[in-house]
N, C-alpha and C positions, 0 to 999 in steps of 0.2 A: 504494499500499500504506500509506504514511504517513497519508494522508487517511482511509483506512478504519479504521486503528487509532485515530485521533483520534475518529472518530465512535463507535466501540465504547467508547472511554474515556468519552465524554460520557454515554453511557447508564449506565455503571457509576457515574459521578459523581453522577447523579441518585439512584441507589438507595443509595449508600453514602458517608457523609461522609468516612471515613478510608480512603485508598486508596493512598497512595504510600509506598514504601520502597525503598531502594537494592536493586537486584537481586542485588548481591554480598553483602549482609549484612542482618541484621535488627536495625537500631537501634531506638530508642524512637520508635514512630510514634503512641503514645497512642490506638491503634485502639479499645480497649475503652471508654475515657473518651468518645471522640467518638461512638461508637455509642449510649452511654447519655445523650448530650446534656450531659455534664459538661464543658463547654468551659473552665471555669475550671481544673479540675484538668489537663485535656489541655494547656492552654496552659502551665501551670507545668511540666509534664513535657517539653514540646517546646522551650521557650525556649533552653536551653543546647545541646541537640542540633542545633537549627536552624543553629547557627553553622558546623557542618561537615557536616551530613547533609541532602542535597537533599530526600529524602523527608519528613523532619521539617519542613523549611522549607515545603514545599508544603502539608502538613497544617496548619501554623501559619497559613499564608495563608488556608486554608479557614476556620479558626476566626475570624480577623480579619474575613473577609467575612461570616460568619454572625452576628457580634456588632457589626455596623455600624461596622467600622474598615476600610473598603475602601481608604483611602489607605495604611495600613500593609500590607495584603494586597498591593497593587500593587507596593510597594517590594520585598517578598520575592519576588514572581513575576518582577519585572524582574531581580533578582539571580540567579534561576535561568537566565534567558535570557542573562545576561552570562557565564555559566560554560559549561563543556563540557557538551554534550548527553550525558546518561547514561541508561542503561536503568533504569527503576523497575518494581517488581512491584506490581500491584493486589491487593486482597484476595482476588480470584478467581483469582490466579495468572498473569494476563496480563502481558506485558512491553510497556511503552510508553516513549517517549522523554520525558525530563524537559522538553524544550522544548515538545513537543505538550501535555503536561499544563498547563504555564504558559499557553500560547496559549488553550486551551479555558477555563481558569478566568478569564483576563483578558477574554475574549470574553463570558463569562457575566456579568461585572461591568460590561459595557458599555464597557470600556476598549479592547478590541480589541488587536491586537498589531502593527498596521502599523508603528508607530514602533520597537517593539522588534525586529521582524523586519528592518527596514531597517538597524538597527545591527549585525546579526549579520555 
């Protein structure tokens, strides 16, 4: 089931740049700015939220990856994997684990998650 959700998430990721928010609350995900391609404003909005909000951290990692800052994106995604696995809500209302999201994003960047998974 977990693999199926990750595959479904990967399809959503391709279609929608902003997709993660904590399932229990609706923090600042900068969804509108990311969809509009305004990564500078989205990053500004997400920086402080990413300190405590896993969904914001994942969206910020996506911005970093899209703006050629993959090393910074990987740092954020590894921090997601180092914390508890929580449910995130995609923009289409699906629930998926934060660890699955980080794994998919890292794999898309060519980083894979073997090292991060081994540390869990």
